[in-house]
Rosetta silent file (secondary structure, phi, psi, omega in degrees, C-alpha in Angstrom):
SEQUENCE: MNSVYRSETGRDQVQARYRELLERWPDGTRRLRVPTREGETFVVNCGPGDAPPVVMLQGSGANAAMWLPDVEAYAQRLRLYAVDVIGEPGASAPSRPSLGSAAYAEWLDDVLDGLNLERAALVGVSLGGALALDYAVRRPQRVDRLVLLAPSGIGRQRAGFLAKAVLLQLLGDRGRRRLLSSALGVRADHAGPHDQELGEFALLVFKHFQPRLDRVPLADDTTLAGLVPPTLVIAGAQDSMLDSKDTARRLSACGPNVEMRLLPDTGHYLPGQAQAVLDFLTKPAHHP
SCORE:     score description
SCORE:     0.000 S_00000001
   1 L     0.000  143.793  174.961  147.393  100.505  134.166 S_00000001
   2 L   -67.584  117.898 -168.494  144.725  102.551  135.928 S_00000001
   3 L   -72.557   -8.411  178.493  145.885  102.367  139.544 S_00000001
   4 L   -85.394   -1.038  176.965  142.392  102.277  141.094 S_00000001
   5 E  -114.294  157.915  179.588  141.895   98.750  139.697 S_00000001
   6 L   -79.392  -22.435  179.322  143.631   95.504  140.591 S_00000001
   7 L  -158.893  159.475  176.294  144.233   94.608  136.935 S_00000001
   8 H   -65.659  -38.202  179.500  143.711   95.895  133.421 S_00000001
   9 H   -61.730  -44.810  178.499  141.399   92.960  132.685 S_00000001
  10 H   -62.659  -42.591  176.844  139.210   93.830  135.657 S_00000001
  11 H   -57.960  -44.749 -177.651  139.113   97.475  134.654 S_00000001
  12 H   -64.981  -36.954  178.636  138.007   96.529  131.146 S_00000001
  13 H   -66.077  -43.628  179.177  135.220   94.293  132.469 S_00000001
  14 H   -63.496  -45.842 -176.806  133.869   97.035  134.743 S_00000001
  15 H   -67.801  -34.779  178.190  134.030   99.689  132.040 S_00000001
  16 H   -64.456  -44.761  178.404  132.347   97.445  129.459 S_00000001
  17 H   -67.035  -37.099  177.450  129.412   96.786  131.787 S_00000001
  18 H   -59.059  -45.523  179.573  129.263  100.477  132.693 S_00000001
  19 H   -61.644  -37.460  177.532  128.903  101.402  129.015 S_00000001
  20 H   -62.742  -42.448 -179.989  126.032   98.908  128.678 S_00000001
  21 H   -67.464  -34.915  179.073  124.188  100.494  131.604 S_00000001
  22 H   -65.826  -25.400  178.093  124.684  103.986  130.174 S_00000001
  23 L   -65.012  -16.177 -177.557  122.863  102.886  127.022 S_00000001
  24 L   -88.819   -0.387  178.077  119.698  102.701  129.137 S_00000001
  25 L   -72.839  164.473 -174.482  119.650  106.427  129.858 S_00000001
  26 L   -59.465  155.792  174.769  116.972  108.589  128.149 S_00000001
  27 L   -56.688  142.609  179.292  117.115  109.448  124.457 S_00000001
  28 L    88.399   -1.039  177.817  119.194  112.541  123.820 S_00000001
  29 L   -63.716  138.035  178.110  121.648  111.842  126.642 S_00000001
  30 E  -111.850  145.479  173.910  125.105  113.278  126.009 S_00000001
  31 E  -111.004  119.687 -172.449  128.424  111.946  127.296 S_00000001
  32 E  -114.648  150.315  174.304  130.854  114.755  127.982 S_00000001
  33 E  -126.274  117.487 -172.897  134.542  114.862  128.839 S_00000001
  34 E  -109.795  123.320  176.309  135.638  117.928  130.775 S_00000001
  35 L   -72.325  135.897  177.012  139.332  118.817  131.226 S_00000001
  36 L  -138.934  169.858  179.152  140.258  119.656  134.840 S_00000001
  37 L   -64.970  -18.281  178.466  143.430  120.163  136.870 S_00000001
  38 L   -97.608    4.683 -177.393  142.974  116.573  138.178 S_00000001
  39 L   110.466  176.716 -175.607  142.585  115.096  134.710 S_00000001
  40 L   -65.528  137.827 -179.914  139.658  114.429  132.405 S_00000001
  41 E  -119.085  131.454 -177.013  136.243  114.162  134.066 S_00000001
  42 E   -93.851  133.656 -177.151  133.363  112.192  132.557 S_00000001
  43 E  -134.943  134.228  175.457  129.838  113.667  132.777 S_00000001
  44 E  -105.534  124.543 -171.585  126.497  112.234  131.645 S_00000001
  45 E  -122.975  130.441  174.875  124.027  114.969  130.683 S_00000001
  46 E  -155.168  170.756  179.790  120.298  114.742  129.980 S_00000001
  47 L   104.609  165.394 -177.060  117.050  116.618  130.545 S_00000001
  48 L   -61.023  138.711 -178.340  115.500  119.812  129.109 S_00000001
  49 L   -64.143  -23.979 -178.842  117.973  122.543  128.272 S_00000001
  50 L   -99.657    7.659  179.560  115.874  125.188  130.031 S_00000001
  51 L   -82.787  161.915  177.927  115.344  123.140  133.224 S_00000001
  52 L   -59.976  131.839 -179.876  117.209  123.883  136.484 S_00000001
  53 E   -77.126  138.461 -179.213  120.764  122.481  136.282 S_00000001
  54 E  -134.590  122.801  176.499  121.683  119.810  138.829 S_00000001
  55 E   -97.375  126.771 -173.656  125.171  118.371  139.331 S_00000001
  56 E  -116.025  131.231 -177.448  125.065  114.858  140.802 S_00000001
  57 E  -120.370  120.239 -175.829  127.963  113.193  142.647 S_00000001
  58 L   -80.442  173.319  179.294  127.877  109.457  143.296 S_00000001
  59 L   -85.399  178.336  179.023  129.274  107.608  146.284 S_00000001
  60 L   -64.203  141.502  179.414  132.505  105.691  146.697 S_00000001
  61 L    74.267   17.462 -177.158  132.821  102.578  144.546 S_00000001
  62 L  -133.970 -176.896  177.173  130.133  103.797  142.151 S_00000001
  63 L  -155.086 -168.841 -174.782  129.635  105.866  139.016 S_00000001
  64 H   -62.097  -16.695  178.397  126.792  107.543  137.115 S_00000001
  65 H   -60.769  -23.026 -177.165  125.062  104.183  136.644 S_00000001
  66 H   -64.094  -19.266 -179.089  123.778  104.487  140.222 S_00000001
  67 H   -85.759   -3.170 -174.118  121.218  107.082  139.061 S_00000001
  68 L   -53.437  -42.175 -178.205  119.615  104.658  136.592 S_00000001
  69 L   -60.683  -25.687 -173.073  116.536  103.802  138.749 S_00000001
  70 L  -117.941   -0.024 -171.272  115.507  107.476  138.944 S_00000001
  71 H   -64.912  -35.278  179.142  116.995  109.121  135.875 S_00000001
  72 H   -61.835  -42.720  179.121  113.758  109.042  133.844 S_00000001
  73 H   -66.615  -46.072 -179.339  111.900  110.878  136.622 S_00000001
  74 H   -62.619  -41.831 -173.753  114.665  113.407  137.176 S_00000001
  75 H   -70.452  -11.147  175.473  115.149  114.097  133.464 S_00000001
  76 H   -70.092  -32.580 -169.755  111.508  115.150  133.087 S_00000001
  77 H  -128.506   -4.382 -176.509  112.040  118.285  135.181 S_00000001
  78 L  -131.190  153.206  171.509  115.779  118.793  135.677 S_00000001
  79 E   -96.500  102.345 -171.055  118.870  119.301  133.545 S_00000001
  80 E   -89.176  138.698  169.972  121.111  116.555  134.943 S_00000001
  81 E  -128.377   92.557  179.861  124.888  116.472  134.965 S_00000001
  82 E   -84.238  109.902 -173.720  125.905  113.146  136.530 S_00000001
  83 E   -96.335  127.281  171.255  129.602  113.570  137.259 S_00000001
  84 L   -76.638  111.934 -179.833  131.878  110.574  137.698 S_00000001
  85 L   -61.653  135.605  178.608  133.916  111.521  140.774 S_00000001
  86 L   -59.175  147.775  177.847  137.665  111.261  140.127 S_00000001
  87 L    78.328    7.922 -179.660  139.435  108.272  141.629 S_00000001
  88 L  -117.290  173.902 -173.089  136.317  106.091  141.514 S_00000001
  89 L   -81.936   45.806  173.131  135.253  103.291  139.092 S_00000001
  90 L  -103.493 -145.668 -179.037  133.692  105.591  136.523 S_00000001
  91 L  -113.662   18.994  176.061  135.240  107.050  133.395 S_00000001
  92 L   -92.698  174.066  179.605  137.034  109.993  135.030 S_00000001
  93 L   -60.516  152.242 -177.843  140.731  110.311  135.856 S_00000001
  94 L   -79.399    5.680 -175.455  142.068  108.066  138.671 S_00000001
  95 L   -58.998  137.278  178.436  143.345  111.048  140.683 S_00000001
  96 L  -129.543   83.785  176.741  142.683  110.878  144.452 S_00000001
  97 L   -64.440  168.048  179.144  143.448  114.192  146.167 S_00000001
  98 L   -66.000  128.313  175.134  143.515  114.384  149.941 S_00000001
  99 L   -67.165  138.471 -178.969  140.031  114.258  151.466 S_00000001
 100 L    92.210  -12.930  175.837  139.341  117.387  153.501 S_00000001
 101 L   -85.302  177.803  177.973  141.669  119.553  151.396 S_00000001
 102 L   -80.377   -1.669 -170.579  140.546  122.236  148.950 S_00000001
 103 H   -64.271  -39.707 -178.986  141.485  120.001  146.013 S_00000001
 104 H   -69.213  -37.178  176.747  138.030  118.535  145.377 S_00000001
 105 H   -63.607  -40.936  178.192  136.407  121.983  145.457 S_00000001
 106 H   -65.909  -38.306  175.094  138.975  123.231  142.959 S_00000001
 107 H   -61.072  -45.589  179.211  138.270  120.196  140.778 S_00000001
 108 H   -66.161  -31.449  171.479  134.529  120.963  140.901 S_00000001
 109 H   -54.956  -47.528 -179.033  135.295  124.580  139.958 S_00000001
 110 H   -64.820  -38.983  179.750  136.871  123.233  136.780 S_00000001
 111 H   -63.852  -49.445 -179.169  133.937  120.881  136.152 S_00000001
 112 H   -63.710  -40.822  177.819  131.311  123.619  136.508 S_00000001
 113 H   -61.931  -42.842 -179.600  133.377  126.010  134.400 S_00000001
 114 H   -65.849  -25.949  177.922  133.781  123.343  131.715 S_00000001
 115 L   -92.660    2.679 -178.077  130.011  122.799  131.699 S_00000001
 116 L    58.350   42.043  177.800  129.378  126.575  131.531 S_00000001
 117 L  -110.066  110.504  175.810  127.466  126.471  134.818 S_00000001
 118 L   -73.579  -39.251  177.109  127.794  129.592  136.913 S_00000001
 119 L  -140.836  153.822  176.283  125.444  128.103  139.537 S_00000001
 120 E  -161.061  159.816  166.681  123.743  124.750  139.973 S_00000001
 121 E   -77.628  151.802  176.321  122.046  122.580  142.553 S_00000001
 122 E  -119.100  136.035  172.037  124.194  119.767  143.943 S_00000001
 123 E  -124.580  124.007 -178.923  123.021  116.254  144.817 S_00000001
 124 E  -131.836  141.977  179.407  125.535  113.989  146.546 S_00000001
 125 E  -114.741  129.225  174.138  125.370  110.435  147.885 S_00000001
 126 L    54.348 -115.658  177.001  127.629  109.143  150.682 S_00000001
 127 H   -58.436  -39.860  176.807  131.167  110.273  149.721 S_00000001
 128 H   -60.268  -31.307  175.765  129.571  112.427  147.020 S_00000001
 129 H   -66.359  -41.897  177.304  127.509  114.018  149.791 S_00000001
 130 H   -62.567  -40.971  179.520  130.655  114.936  151.717 S_00000001
 131 H   -68.449  -38.766  178.391  132.162  116.478  148.572 S_00000001
 132 H   -66.094  -42.092  177.221  128.941  118.381  147.796 S_00000001
 133 H   -60.830  -46.786  179.451  128.775  119.712  151.373 S_00000001
 134 H   -58.462  -42.341 -179.115  132.407  120.795  151.228 S_00000001
 135 H   -67.966  -40.623 -179.344  131.798  122.609  147.939 S_00000001
 136 H   -63.958  -32.899  178.305  128.651  124.335  149.197 S_00000001
 137 H   -74.996  -41.070 -178.488  130.566  125.658  152.204 S_00000001
 138 H   -78.251  -30.171 -174.922  133.570  126.802  150.176 S_00000001
 139 L  -131.212   59.149 -176.118  131.599  128.114  147.181 S_00000001
 140 H   -60.711  -25.885 -178.962  128.121  129.148  148.406 S_00000001
 141 H   -71.115  -13.894 -177.663  127.772  131.578  145.509 S_00000001
 142 H  -105.265   -4.951 -175.724  127.832  128.651  143.036 S_00000001
 143 E  -112.938  115.104 -177.958  125.368  126.335  144.799 S_00000001
 144 E   -75.911  -51.069  176.536  121.673  127.040  144.351 S_00000001
 145 E  -145.248  162.009 -174.460  120.370  124.148  146.512 S_00000001
 146 E  -134.889  129.903  174.558  121.931  121.142  148.150 S_00000001
 147 E  -123.052  124.511 -179.635  120.663  117.571  148.568 S_00000001
 148 E  -118.038  120.202 -178.059  122.685  115.131  150.668 S_00000001
 149 E  -110.910  116.755 -176.108  121.680  111.444  150.623 S_00000001
 150 L    45.435   54.069 -171.070  123.239  109.291  153.377 S_00000001
 151 L   -73.355  139.518  166.016  126.126  111.773  153.454 S_00000001
 152 L   -77.864  164.774  171.603  129.548  110.985  154.829 S_00000001
 153 L    88.185    4.840  177.406  131.402  113.669  156.725 S_00000001
 154 L  -122.368  -66.037  173.977  128.700  114.694  159.233 S_00000001
 155 L   -81.058  157.593 -178.601  127.782  111.764  161.490 S_00000001
 156 L   -61.661  143.050  170.979  130.459  109.455  162.871 S_00000001
 157 E   -76.718  134.286 -175.093  131.642  106.558  160.748 S_00000001
 158 L   -68.770  129.491 -177.668  130.773  103.347  162.571 S_00000001
 159 L   -61.619  137.130  173.617  133.811  101.751  164.185 S_00000001
 160 L    92.196  -11.943 -176.061  134.897   98.464  162.732 S_00000001
 161 H   -67.037  -41.443 -179.295  133.123   98.656  159.391 S_00000001
 162 H   -63.647  -39.701  178.255  136.317   99.100  157.364 S_00000001
 163 H   -63.020  -42.743  177.447  137.943   96.165  159.160 S_00000001
 164 H   -61.091  -40.655 -179.422  134.869   94.036  158.455 S_00000001
 165 H   -61.682  -43.300 -179.884  134.979   95.100  154.806 S_00000001
 166 H   -63.401  -43.082 -179.316  138.603   93.999  154.438 S_00000001
 167 H   -64.958  -42.769 -178.759  137.878   90.606  156.027 S_00000001
 168 H   -67.942  -31.697  176.927  134.823   89.942  153.882 S_00000001
 169 H   -60.268  -31.874 -178.575  136.758   90.832  150.730 S_00000001
 170 L   -68.569  -15.772 -179.346  139.076   87.915  151.567 S_00000001
 171 L   -89.333    8.130  176.756  136.104   85.533  151.225 S_00000001
 172 H    71.655 -147.307 -175.015  135.761   86.240  147.505 S_00000001
 173 H   -59.053  -39.185 -179.816  132.363   86.521  145.816 S_00000001
 174 H   -63.842  -42.898  179.258  130.512   85.217  148.878 S_00000001
 175 H   -66.788  -40.587  179.312  132.182   87.778  151.126 S_00000001
 176 H   -64.780  -36.815  178.556  131.580   90.634  148.716 S_00000001
 177 H   -65.216  -42.631  177.398  127.900   89.709  148.505 S_00000001
 178 H   -65.057  -39.323 -179.888  127.607   89.734  152.300 S_00000001
 179 H   -63.631  -44.146 -179.504  129.506   93.024  152.455 S_00000001
 180 H   -62.692  -44.966  179.702  127.222   94.686  149.913 S_00000001
 181 H   -62.067  -42.426 -179.702  124.105   93.521  151.740 S_00000001
 182 H   -67.998  -44.198 -176.263  125.491   94.697  155.073 S_00000001
 183 H   -65.703  -44.078 -174.444  126.750   98.037  153.772 S_00000001
 184 H   -89.664  -20.943 -178.368  123.610   99.038  151.900 S_00000001
 185 L    74.821   31.947 -179.062  121.062   97.394  154.160 S_00000001
 186 L  -122.271  119.930  173.210  119.282   95.702  151.233 S_00000001
 187 L   -80.528  140.976 -177.035  118.368   92.004  151.267 S_00000001
 188 H   -57.598  -36.230 -177.480  118.523   90.328  147.876 S_00000001
 189 H   -79.861   -3.747  176.136  114.976   88.983  148.208 S_00000001
 190 H  -107.036    0.158 -174.572  113.684   92.513  148.911 S_00000001
 191 L   -84.942  144.581  174.920  115.443   94.201  145.995 S_00000001
 192 L   -82.254  176.305 -177.370  113.655   95.501  142.916 S_00000001
 193 H   -56.662  -45.727  178.811  114.816   94.824  139.329 S_00000001
 194 H   -65.030  -40.480  179.953  117.056   97.907  139.181 S_00000001
 195 H   -60.050  -43.313 -179.127  118.427   97.146  142.661 S_00000001
 196 H   -64.784  -43.711 -178.991  119.337   93.598  141.642 S_00000001
 197 H   -64.194  -46.333  179.908  120.984   94.710  138.423 S_00000001
 198 H   -71.409  -29.042  174.546  122.996   97.458  140.083 S_00000001
 199 H   -63.669  -42.741  177.780  123.808   95.112  142.948 S_00000001
 200 H   -65.379  -36.599  176.968  125.376   92.667  140.519 S_00000001
 201 H   -65.568  -41.363  178.394  127.293   95.542  138.929 S_00000001
 202 H   -61.378  -38.462  177.610  128.534   96.623  142.375 S_00000001
 203 H   -64.085  -39.446  176.222  129.785   93.082  143.001 S_00000001
 204 H   -63.349  -44.110 -179.885  131.687   93.198  139.712 S_00000001
 205 H   -57.693  -51.829 -173.170  133.146   96.596  140.639 S_00000001
 206 H   -76.297   -8.808  170.210  134.399   95.501  144.047 S_00000001
 207 H   -71.373  -29.453 -171.427  135.901   92.334  142.621 S_00000001
 208 H  -119.670  -16.909 -172.548  138.295   94.506  140.611 S_00000001
 209 E   -95.170  145.617  176.783  138.296   97.997  142.161 S_00000001
 210 L  -106.956   98.937 -176.193  140.523   99.193  145.007 S_00000001
 211 L   -71.631  159.744  170.760  138.421  101.574  147.139 S_00000001
 212 L   -67.018  137.965  178.138  139.801  104.337  149.309 S_00000001
 213 L  -111.855   -0.185  177.544  140.175  103.124  152.887 S_00000001
 214 L   -78.445  148.290 -178.991  140.926  106.477  154.531 S_00000001
 215 L   -72.246  147.205  173.563  138.197  108.016  156.652 S_00000001
 216 L   -78.959  124.769 -179.973  136.206  110.985  155.393 S_00000001
 217 L   -61.496  142.571  177.804  136.984  113.957  157.691 S_00000001
 218 L   -81.345  134.558  173.224  134.019  115.216  159.723 S_00000001
 219 L   -64.467  137.884  179.262  132.836  118.756  159.066 S_00000001
 220 L   -81.302  170.599 -175.578  133.213  120.835  162.221 S_00000001
 221 H   -62.464  -36.297  179.538  130.314  122.682  163.873 S_00000001
 222 H   -64.370  -39.837  178.065  131.410  126.046  162.461 S_00000001
 223 H   -62.071  -47.471 -179.170  131.359  124.610  158.939 S_00000001
 224 H   -64.733  -39.088 -179.623  127.859  123.202  159.365 S_00000001
 225 H   -66.970  -23.408 -179.195  126.594  126.415  160.922 S_00000001
 226 L   -90.589    8.488 -179.014  127.895  128.349  157.916 S_00000001
 227 L   -66.668  121.538 -173.585  125.902  126.339  155.380 S_00000001
 228 L   -96.647  -50.329 -174.614  124.173  128.885  153.138 S_00000001
 229 L   -65.063  147.832  170.761  122.169  127.108  150.371 S_00000001
 230 L   -54.648  133.341 -168.733  118.782  125.575  151.220 S_00000001
 231 E  -132.467  133.617  171.683  119.624  121.971  152.079 S_00000001
 232 E  -114.117  127.528  177.747  117.742  118.672  152.203 S_00000001
 233 E  -121.151  127.232  177.005  119.392  115.754  153.998 S_00000001
 234 E  -123.905  129.862 -179.698  117.936  112.217  153.860 S_00000001
 235 E  -144.560  159.308  178.549  119.500  109.359  155.794 S_00000001
 236 E   -99.512  130.046 -178.339  118.566  105.896  157.055 S_00000001
 237 L   -65.151  -21.412 -178.841  118.432  105.329  160.802 S_00000001
 238 L   -99.200   21.094 -179.815  119.658  101.747  160.296 S_00000001
 239 L   -60.660  122.467 -178.914  122.785  102.761  158.341 S_00000001
 240 L   -85.108  -11.253 -178.233  125.531  100.241  159.217 S_00000001
 241 L   -98.167  -36.965 -173.831  128.308  102.468  157.865 S_00000001
 242 E  -127.398  145.907  177.349  127.429  105.888  159.281 S_00000001
 243 L   -82.836   88.893 -175.048  125.792  107.060  162.507 S_00000001
 244 H   -69.457  -26.366  175.433  122.822  108.801  160.908 S_00000001
 245 H   -66.977  -34.114  174.363  121.321  109.737  164.269 S_00000001
 246 H   -67.308  -38.543  175.042  124.534  111.665  164.913 S_00000001
 247 H   -58.116  -48.746 -179.537  124.089  113.281  161.486 S_00000001
 248 H   -63.242  -41.234 -179.627  120.568  114.372  162.438 S_00000001
 249 H   -62.134  -44.935 -177.039  121.687  115.619  165.851 S_00000001
 250 H   -69.041  -34.834 -179.044  124.472  117.754  164.413 S_00000001
 251 H   -78.648  -16.811 -178.682  122.273  119.218  161.683 S_00000001
 252 H   -63.978  -20.931  179.897  119.476  120.083  164.122 S_00000001
 253 H   -88.208    2.061 -174.696  121.515  123.100  165.200 S_00000001
 254 H   -88.589   -3.029  175.778  121.724  124.478  161.654 S_00000001
 255 L    84.730 -175.111 -172.754  118.322  126.178  161.716 S_00000001
 256 L   -69.261   -9.848  179.597  115.437  126.176  159.230 S_00000001
 257 L   -70.114  -19.457 -177.979  117.762  126.346  156.227 S_00000001
 258 E  -115.471  121.934  176.685  118.466  122.617  156.619 S_00000001
 259 E  -102.758  120.632 -177.359  115.669  120.031  156.353 S_00000001
 260 E  -110.474  127.458  175.646  116.618  116.660  157.860 S_00000001
 261 E  -121.227  116.927  179.320  114.683  113.450  157.139 S_00000001
 262 E  -107.330  112.507 -175.700  115.711  110.341  159.074 S_00000001
 263 E   -86.155  120.589 -166.916  114.040  107.226  157.647 S_00000001
 264 L   -66.598  -36.171 -173.001  113.416  104.756  160.491 S_00000001
 265 L  -113.311   33.705 -172.750  113.662  101.358  158.752 S_00000001
 266 L  -126.646  145.491  178.548  116.259  102.179  156.099 S_00000001
 267 L   -96.107 -144.833 -176.799  120.006  101.568  155.796 S_00000001
 268 L   -72.094  -31.114  177.987  122.689  103.294  153.750 S_00000001
 269 L   -84.129  132.342 -172.840  120.845  102.683  150.475 S_00000001
 270 L  -121.858   76.541  178.989  117.871  105.027  150.072 S_00000001
 271 L   -72.728  157.514  171.905  115.485  103.786  147.364 S_00000001
 272 L    74.996   22.958 -178.473  112.311  105.650  146.480 S_00000001
 273 L  -104.408    5.965 -175.408  113.499  109.171  147.299 S_00000001
 274 H   -60.498  -41.349 -177.365  113.309  110.648  143.785 S_00000001
 275 H   -66.113  -40.870  178.293  110.003  112.440  144.372 S_00000001
 276 H   -62.560  -41.372  178.419  111.225  114.057  147.588 S_00000001
 277 H   -65.831  -45.072  178.603  114.389  115.222  145.830 S_00000001
 278 H   -59.922  -46.318 -179.069  112.424  116.525  142.838 S_00000001
 279 H   -59.718  -41.583 -178.839  109.978  118.404  145.040 S_00000001
 280 H   -67.782  -41.996 -175.288  112.809  120.062  146.946 S_00000001
 281 H   -75.894  -20.137 -175.317  114.806  121.032  143.846 S_00000001
 282 H  -111.376   -3.169  179.731  111.846  122.432  141.919 S_00000001
 283 L   -69.022  148.713 -179.014  109.821  124.218  144.600 S_00000001
 284 L   -58.402  142.105  178.588  109.694  128.020  144.205 S_00000001
 285 L   -67.034  143.447  178.670  112.487  129.870  145.964 S_00000001
 286 L   -92.080  125.536  177.702  111.526  131.631  149.167 S_00000001
 287 L  -116.413  105.201 -177.858  112.320  135.344  149.205 S_00000001
 288 L   -64.582    0.000    0.000  111.867  136.870  152.666 S_00000001
């Protein structure tokens, strides 16, 4: 049995729904399986072959389906490689290396090599943001630009959220629904069609998936100061999981290479940011 799930039946239900959501990606989308030192990694690829390549890393408890609301817009101008992070409820290997070690960067080396990408932009959400930041610091020569959306690993994780998550899980479907609303900062009656659909998928995932409960290590000041690629960071000031004001404060010392946008009335979930991401990833490079 895949050890990141509570049962084989639950795993099969999640994967079946995941495959249905992948059918909604643009025509010409390819599903790739890349061998790595951590096991096989699943990648969803679409967009023009001559467009700038962008590697996308989802957050914890998610998979490439999370990009569905924006994939049509992105695929018009970018060559997307949506990577299912290992150890998460996607179609990649269940391996979970130590967070903060070099293991995830080495895994991404294998992924980029397997995709024949010498360099690419990285877009990461939450845990995926922490992994993208870590890779950009360790491998600046391979990262063209960096976009971090509600990234873990910079601002403090809010005390008590993990304990609350465990307690709400004990309340079954009702608790998971409250947890999702609290974590993402999205009320069901304010959600759009894609949000509702993906919200229901997230509830299915967390009914059967066993998330990592260890904290994401915080990048130190020297690491942040050494960030080389042009970087866009977008976070919600009302994030219940992460202290986004602390994220903004720490990044303010990184100079003009890092653009920080703190959205005042937004939580951990950041809808409607596709245009900002597209503009950043496609603007002409500045050569001093």
